[in-house]
C-alpha angles and dihedrals in degrees: 000000000000122000114264132244103242123207126186118218133187103170095267124128088245092057093047090053088048091053092050091049091046091051091055089047091051091054091048092052097039088238131134120251122234116194113199137186119200123206124181092198099046109147094018135088117245130226088262090061096251106150128219094254091055092047092050091048090051091049091050090050092051092049093046092049092050092047093049091048090054095043092058089063099032106034097166097044117113105240128182131176132209140178117227124204122216139044105335097237094051093041092051092046090051090050089049090064087073098040135090088213136005117213126196137172115250121235136160130031114283133187088268098091112248096357117122114227135159135212092252092052092048092049093046091050090053094048102047134062097203118096112274123205122198115204126204122214104267092216090066092063130061092251117091115244097249096048091044088062099036102047106105099171096079119110125259105228122204120188109214138185115211089207096051109030112183114205098200089054093053093042090054093046096048092046092050091049092048094049091051096041084235134146116258116220113199105199128192121181120198138170143180128247113290093237090071098031105124129125096267092045092052092049090049093046092050091050096045103033101027099078093050092049091048090051091050092050091049092050092050092050097043095091089052092052088056094047094047105032092160094060117095100227122196118187120205128178110184133181105245144074116305093241 
């Protein structure tokens, strides 16, 4: 049996969006979907007097609601639910050890400009080695929820560093592009020291250094072109910060 796609839910709109995205991803991969809810205080009463039975019932309700929401759109998908005990980030990371992909809703402003990310998501990313996907709430963009999930023609973008290539990253990106019949954009951002960073220096650097950087990027990606000949690969090395 293939490893599942695991999605964490907590009843928020972000987690519901994540569950719907994860269901689509499960179908694309031919993998089962496991919806989980993590509770640090499972089995114990809280300071508000909420007992363990009530907390378990509420967790079951959240899981059932998420599963029912997903089943309406994906009636043939294999869906299971599970409660996890322990701090959410650690519990989700532990579950991710047995997942092909861990999916979480995004919340809170992170250092990645404009990307919504929460403390649980950040901690889970740092504690697991499986790929982690963070999903925005579709209603907060200009794209309707269904088309945001269903559109398969959008690029897969992989940020690379020609000085520190990371094979698992490229392997994941190329496989995602291949499974979606999508274009893969390999993007490398570079700059020059701030002390010489004026308009003329940037123009000169791009003219003098740009071709060599582009050649290095192409050489590093050449083996991946051979391994994934069906993927439309576009290489782009731009002057500017990686973010």
